[in-house]
C-alpha positions as CSV (number, residue, x, y, z in Angstrom):
1,M,8.3,5.4,12.1
2,I,8.6,2.1,13.3
3,S,8.0,-0.7,10.5
4,D,8.7,-4.7,10.1
5,V,8.9,-3.5,6.1
6,F,10.7,-1.1,4.0
7,I,12.2,-0.6,1.1
8,P,14.2,-2.6,-1.0
9,R,11.1,-4.6,-0.2
10,V,8.1,-3.1,-2.4
11,N,4.4,-3.0,-1.2
12,G,2.3,-0.8,-0.1
13,V,3.0,-0.6,3.3
14,S,6.8,0.5,2.1
15,T,5.6,2.5,-0.8
16,S,3.2,4.2,2.1
17,I,6.0,5.0,4.9
18,A,8.3,6.0,1.7
19,T,6.3,8.6,0.8
20,F,5.4,9.9,4.2
21,R,8.2,10.4,4.9
22,A,9.2,12.3,1.8
23,S,6.5,14.9,2.2
24,L,7.0,15.3,5.7
25,Q,10.7,16.0,4.9
26,A,10.2,18.6,1.9
27,E,7.8,20.4,4.7
28,G,10.6,20.6,7.2
29,H,10.1,17.8,9.7
30,R,12.6,15.1,10.6
31,C,11.1,11.6,10.4
32,T,13.4,8.8,11.7
33,V,12.7,5.1,10.4
34,I,13.1,2.0,11.7
35,A,13.3,-1.6,9.5
36,P,14.2,-4.5,9.0
37,R,18.0,-5.2,6.9
38,Y,17.0,-6.5,4.1
39,G,20.9,-6.6,2.1
40,A,23.6,-5.3,0.0
41,R,20.0,-3.7,-2.1
42,D,19.6,-1.2,1.6
43,A,19.5,2.7,0.8
44,V,22.3,4.3,3.0
45,E,20.9,7.5,4.4
46,P,20.2,9.5,7.7
47,D,17.3,8.5,10.0
48,L,17.3,5.7,8.9
49,H,18.4,2.7,10.9
50,R,18.5,-1.3,10.1
51,V,17.9,-3.8,12.3
52,R,19.1,-7.3,12.0
53,A,16.1,-9.5,10.9
54,R,16.0,-13.1,9.6
55,G,13.7,-14.9,6.6
56,V,10.0,-15.2,6.8
57,P,8.8,-19.2,6.4
58,M,6.7,-18.8,3.3
59,D,7.3,-16.4,2.0
60,P,11.1,-15.1,1.6
61,E,10.7,-11.5,0.6
62,D,10.0,-10.3,3.9
63,R,12.4,-10.5,7.7
64,L,11.7,-10.5,11.0
65,M,13.3,-8.3,13.1
66,N,15.6,-8.8,15.8
67,R,13.8,-7.7,19.2
68,R,16.6,-7.8,20.8
69,Q,18.4,-5.4,18.0
70,L,14.6,-4.0,18.1
71,R,15.4,-2.5,21.5
72,R,18.7,-1.4,21.6
73,T,18.1,0.4,18.2
74,L,15.4,2.7,20.3
75,D,17.3,2.9,23.3
76,A,20.4,4.7,21.4
77,L,17.5,7.6,20.5
78,D,17.0,10.4,22.1
79,A,13.4,9.8,23.2
80,A,13.4,14.3,24.5
81,D,14.5,13.9,21.0
82,I,11.0,12.5,19.5
83,D,7.4,13.7,19.4
84,V,5.4,11.0,18.3
85,V,6.0,7.2,17.9
86,H,4.6,6.3,14.4
87,V,4.3,2.3,14.4
88,Q,3.5,0.5,10.5
89,T,3.2,-3.1,11.5
90,P,1.7,-5.2,14.3
91,F,4.5,-7.8,14.1
92,V,8.1,-6.9,16.0
93,A,7.9,-3.8,15.3
94,H,4.4,-3.6,17.4
95,A,5.7,-5.7,20.2
96,V,8.7,-3.6,20.8
97,G,7.6,-0.2,19.6
98,V,4.4,0.0,21.8
99,P,6.3,-0.4,25.4
100,W,8.9,1.6,24.6
101,A,7.1,4.7,23.7
102,R,5.2,4.3,26.2
103,R,8.0,3.6,29.1
104,H,9.2,7.2,27.8
105,G,5.5,8.9,27.9
106,L,5.2,9.0,24.0
107,P,2.3,9.1,22.5
108,V,2.2,6.3,19.5
109,V,-0.1,6.1,16.8
110,E,-0.4,3.3,14.1
111,T,-1.4,3.1,10.6
112,Y,-3.9,-0.3,10.4
113,H,-2.4,-1.3,6.2
114,T,-3.9,-4.7,5.9
115,H,-7.1,-6.5,6.5
116,F,-5.1,-9.4,7.9
117,E,-8.7,-11.9,9.2
118,E,-8.3,-12.5,5.3
119,Y,-5.1,-12.7,4.3
120,F,-4.2,-15.9,7.4
121,H,-6.2,-18.8,5.8
122,H,-4.2,-18.5,2.3
123,Y,-0.6,-18.7,4.5
124,L,-1.8,-21.1,7.1
125,P,-5.1,-23.1,5.0
126,F,-3.9,-26.4,7.5
127,L,-6.0,-24.6,10.3
128,P,-10.0,-23.9,9.9
129,A,-10.2,-20.6,8.4
130,G,-13.0,-19.6,11.2
131,L,-10.6,-20.1,13.6
132,L,-7.9,-18.1,11.7
133,K,-10.4,-15.0,11.0
134,A,-12.0,-14.5,15.2
135,A,-7.5,-14.8,15.6
136,A,-6.8,-11.8,13.8
137,R,-10.0,-9.4,14.9
138,A,-8.6,-10.5,18.6
139,I,-4.9,-9.5,18.3
140,S,-6.2,-6.3,16.2
141,R,-8.7,-5.0,18.7
142,R,-6.0,-6.1,21.5
143,Q,-3.7,-4.1,19.7
144,C,-5.4,-0.7,18.0
145,N,-7.2,-0.5,21.9
146,A,-3.4,-0.3,23.2
147,L,-2.9,2.9,21.0
148,D,-3.5,6.4,21.4
149,A,-4.5,6.6,17.7
150,V,-5.6,4.5,14.4
151,I,-5.2,5.6,11.3
152,V,-6.9,3.7,8.7
153,P,-6.1,4.3,5.1
154,S,-10.4,4.4,4.2
155,P,-13.7,4.0,6.0
156,A,-14.6,0.8,5.0
157,M,-11.4,-0.1,7.0
158,Q,-12.7,2.5,10.1
159,Q,-16.3,0.6,10.2
160,V,-14.2,-2.8,9.8
161,L,-11.7,-2.0,12.7
162,R,-15.7,-0.4,15.2
163,A,-16.9,-3.6,14.4
164,H,-14.2,-5.7,16.0
165,G,-14.3,-3.6,19.2
166,V,-11.5,-1.3,18.3
167,E,-12.3,2.0,20.6
168,R,-9.4,4.2,20.3
169,P,-10.0,6.7,18.0
170,L,-9.8,6.0,14.2
171,H,-8.4,8.3,11.7
172,V,-9.4,8.2,8.2
173,L,-5.9,9.4,6.6
174,P,-5.2,7.2,3.0
175,T,-1.6,7.3,1.6
176,G,-1.6,9.6,-1.3
177,I,1.0,10.0,-4.8
178,D,2.9,11.7,-5.2
179,L,2.0,13.0,-9.0
180,R,5.7,14.2,-9.9
181,E,6.6,10.7,-9.8
182,F,3.2,9.5,-12.0
183,S,3.3,12.4,-14.1
184,R,4.2,10.3,-17.0
185,G,5.3,7.0,-18.8
186,D,6.6,5.7,-22.4
187,G,4.4,3.0,-23.2
188,G,5.7,2.7,-26.8
189,A,9.1,1.7,-25.2
190,F,7.2,-0.7,-22.7
191,R,5.9,-2.9,-25.8
192,R,9.3,-2.8,-27.3
193,R,11.4,-3.9,-24.3
194,H,9.1,-6.7,-23.7
195,G,8.4,-7.7,-27.8
196,I,4.6,-6.3,-27.8
197,A,3.3,-5.4,-31.0
198,P,1.8,-1.3,-30.5
199,D,-1.8,-2.2,-31.8
200,R,-1.8,-5.4,-29.5
201,P,-4.8,-5.0,-26.9
202,L,-2.7,-4.8,-23.2
203,L,-4.4,-5.5,-20.0
204,V,-1.7,-4.4,-17.3
205,Y,-2.2,-5.3,-13.4
206,V,0.4,-4.4,-11.3
207,G,1.1,-5.0,-7.5
208,R,2.2,-7.6,-5.0
209,V,2.0,-11.5,-6.4
210,A,0.1,-12.9,-4.0
211,H,-3.0,-15.5,-3.2
212,E,-4.7,-12.6,-1.5
213,K,-4.7,-10.1,-4.6
214,N,-7.2,-12.9,-6.6
215,I,-5.2,-13.2,-10.1
216,D,-6.8,-15.9,-10.3
217,F,-10.0,-14.0,-11.0
218,L,-8.2,-12.4,-13.5
219,L,-6.5,-15.6,-15.3
220,E,-10.0,-17.1,-15.5
221,M,-11.3,-14.0,-17.0
222,L,-9.3,-14.3,-20.0
223,V,-11.1,-17.3,-20.1
224,S,-14.0,-15.5,-21.6
225,L,-12.3,-12.7,-23.0
226,C,-9.9,-14.6,-25.2
227,P,-12.4,-15.8,-28.0
228,Q,-13.5,-11.8,-28.1
229,L,-10.3,-10.1,-28.5
230,P,-8.2,-13.5,-29.6
231,E,-5.1,-11.0,-29.4
232,V,-5.5,-9.5,-25.9
233,L,-2.6,-9.7,-23.8
234,L,-2.5,-9.5,-19.7
235,V,0.5,-8.6,-18.4
236,I,1.4,-8.9,-14.6
237,A,3.8,-7.3,-12.8
238,G,5.3,-7.4,-9.7
239,E,6.7,-10.8,-7.5
240,G,5.6,-12.4,-4.8
241,P,5.0,-15.8,-2.9
242,A,2.3,-17.0,-5.5
243,A,4.0,-16.2,-9.6
244,A,4.7,-20.0,-9.9
245,H,1.1,-20.8,-8.8
246,C,-0.2,-18.2,-11.1
247,Q,2.0,-19.0,-13.6
248,R,1.0,-22.6,-13.7
249,R,-2.7,-22.1,-13.5
250,A,-2.0,-20.3,-16.5
251,R,-1.2,-23.5,-18.4
252,E,-3.9,-25.2,-16.6
253,L,-6.9,-22.2,-18.3
254,G,-5.3,-22.5,-21.2
255,V,-4.4,-18.6,-21.0
256,Q,-0.5,-19.0,-21.0
257,A,0.1,-17.6,-24.5
258,A,-2.1,-14.4,-23.6
259,T,-0.3,-13.6,-20.0
260,M,3.1,-12.0,-19.5
261,F,5.0,-12.4,-16.3
262,V,7.6,-9.7,-16.1
263,G,8.5,-9.3,-12.2
264,Y,9.2,-7.0,-10.0
265,L,9.7,-3.2,-12.3
266,G,11.9,-0.3,-10.6
267,R,9.8,3.2,-9.8
268,S,11.9,5.5,-11.7
269,G,10.1,4.3,-15.2
270,E,9.8,1.1,-15.7
271,L,7.0,0.5,-13.7
272,Q,5.6,4.2,-15.1
273,D,6.1,2.7,-18.7
274,C,4.4,-0.6,-18.3
275,Y,1.1,1.8,-16.5
276,A,1.0,3.5,-19.5
277,A,1.6,0.6,-22.1
278,G,-2.3,-0.8,-20.9
279,D,-5.2,-0.2,-22.5
280,L,-6.7,-0.8,-19.4
281,F,-6.1,-1.5,-15.6
282,V,-7.1,-4.5,-14.2
283,F,-7.8,-5.2,-10.3
284,A,-9.7,-8.2,-9.0
285,S,-8.7,-8.0,-5.1
286,R,-11.1,-8.0,-2.6
287,T,-9.1,-7.4,0.5
288,E,-7.6,-3.8,-0.2
289,T,-7.4,-1.6,2.6
290,Q,-7.0,1.0,-0.4
291,G,-5.2,0.4,-3.3
292,L,-2.9,2.8,-4.6
293,V,-1.9,1.1,-7.5
294,L,-5.2,2.0,-8.9
295,L,-4.3,5.5,-8.4
296,E,-1.2,5.2,-9.9
297,A,-2.9,3.9,-13.2
298,L,-5.3,6.3,-13.4
299,A,-2.6,9.5,-12.9
300,L,-1.5,7.8,-16.0
301,G,-4.2,8.4,-17.8
302,V,-5.3,4.3,-17.8
303,P,-8.6,3.1,-17.1
304,V,-9.2,0.9,-14.3
305,V,-11.8,-2.2,-14.5
306,G,-11.9,-3.7,-11.2
307,L,-13.8,-5.3,-8.0
308,A,-14.8,-2.5,-5.5
309,E,-14.3,-3.9,-2.4
310,L,-13.4,-2.5,1.0
311,G,-11.1,0.4,1.0
312,T,-11.0,0.0,-2.8
313,R,-15.1,1.4,-3.1
314,E,-13.2,5.1,-2.4
315,I,-11.4,5.4,-5.6
316,L,-13.5,3.1,-8.0
317,L,-16.2,5.4,-8.6
318,P,-18.5,6.6,-11.5
319,E,-17.0,9.1,-13.6
320,R,-14.0,9.4,-12.0
321,G,-11.8,6.8,-14.5
322,A,-13.2,3.9,-13.3
323,R,-15.6,1.3,-14.0
324,I,-16.5,-1.3,-11.2
325,A,-16.6,-4.5,-12.7
326,P,-19.6,-7.2,-11.3
327,D,-17.8,-10.0,-9.2
328,D,-18.0,-12.7,-11.9
329,P,-15.4,-13.8,-14.0
330,A,-16.8,-13.8,-17.5
331,Q,-19.3,-10.3,-16.9
332,F,-16.0,-8.8,-15.7
333,A,-15.0,-9.8,-19.2
334,A,-17.6,-8.4,-21.0
335,L,-17.2,-5.4,-19.5
336,V,-14.1,-5.4,-20.9
337,A,-14.3,-6.2,-24.1
338,E,-16.6,-3.9,-24.6
339,L,-14.2,-0.7,-23.1
340,M,-11.3,-2.3,-25.6
341,R,-13.8,-1.4,-28.2
342,D,-14.5,1.9,-27.2
343,P,-11.2,3.8,-27.4
344,A,-13.7,7.5,-27.7
345,Q,-14.7,5.9,-24.2
346,R,-11.5,5.0,-22.8
347,T,-9.9,8.5,-23.4
348,R,-12.9,10.2,-21.6
349,M,-11.9,8.0,-18.4
350,A,-8.5,8.6,-18.9
351,A,-9.3,12.6,-18.6
352,A,-11.5,12.0,-15.6
353,G,-8.8,9.7,-13.8
354,R,-6.1,11.7,-13.9
355,A,-8.7,14.5,-12.7
356,F,-9.4,12.5,-10.2
357,A,-6.2,11.1,-9.0
358,A,-4.9,15.0,-8.8
359,E,-6.9,15.1,-5.8
360,W,-5.1,12.6,-4.2
361,D,-1.6,14.7,-3.8
362,T,0.6,13.6,-1.5
363,A,1.3,16.8,0.1
364,S,-2.0,17.8,1.4
365,V,-2.8,14.5,3.4
366,A,1.0,14.8,4.7
367,R,-0.7,17.9,6.4
368,R,-3.5,16.2,7.3
369,L,-0.6,13.7,9.2
370,L,0.9,16.5,10.3
371,G,-2.1,17.8,12.4
372,L,-3.1,14.3,13.5
373,Y,1.0,14.3,15.3
374,A,0.1,18.1,16.7
375,S,-2.6,16.9,18.6
376,L,-1.3,13.9,20.1
377,A,2.1,15.5,20.7
378,P,2.5,16.9,24.3
379,P,2.4,20.7,24.1
380,A,5.9,22.4,24.0
381,Q,6.9,23.1,27.6
382,P,7.9,27.0,27.4
383,E,11.1,28.2,28.4
384,P,12.2,28.6,32.2
385,V,12.4,32.4,32.5
386,T,14.3,33.8,35.1
387,P,12.7,36.1,38.0
388,R,13.9,39.8,37.4
389,R,14.8,41.2,40.9
390,V,12.8,43.8,41.8
391,Q,13.7,46.6,43.5
392,A,11.5,48.5,45.9
393,S,10.4,52.1,45.6
394,P,11.2,54.2,49.1
């Protein structure tokens, strides 16, 4: 696997790679990952190669790999020992990884994790949005059609890429979750650590604090919710380029006392505690290709209220632990207030959500990925057989 992002950078792509890699290794397969070097927090482990990288302007969390060193890293691998090259991101990993795979006659597949046409205008606001969307579609079409197959996390993204003119096989394969990792959390401990009263109504958002996550919508929702639930608190867990903007926006809207930004939380307990502390998980992104955080919340028994857009439509389903909210802050707030006043309904939703999340267990999803790999990899050549000498009968 070749990626422009990986742990310790935390986002959906990193989580997906780490989850699939662990599952493939558990099945007895070798999975080599090549990713950027971040610094002292980089994990050192077998079959994980770090490539020198530099920071990305306007997004200090990310890295841009050095192309020359990436080529050298790939060339140091034994291509005869590789069955499939799986590219995870469309930047340097794609630009270098795909030609390398072709040069060695290896099948190459790529996962389309991110709906880029809905992202670029947030980071390049000085360019026309229509032009950026057209460019993103053209790049996606060209890159995807250069592959043997494309993996998409949801049927919605499959439809999007077909509409963009992608002709290569498109396989819907969502990222699963490790249910052992999200089986329990100590919400009381989280509340105590952060000075939150045990009975205070608490909403939780977990994810990247970025413009495309539509956190402004949640802050505007609080404007309508606070008069109905004066003690309500929205916890925002995560880091990203929009953190300062969101904090400023909370002050402008007069809801700073109803918000708490807790930053990045480790996945070995602190994150699970944060989820479990919430009475509801709220989510307003319109650009998700899947929405792993929704499954994580549901697995921990936290009901979800969110906008059903793009990939989240596959998770935000009636009677599966979630309620779909109207795309209007005031009406979203009304639904949240209704559920906060009905603990019995939240209990029923929690049970349904746990059952639904269990259907997304990572082991079963990883076996589907292995099936795709097997369909792409060339058949193994039989061992050469030394012909036996046959003695002719007299």
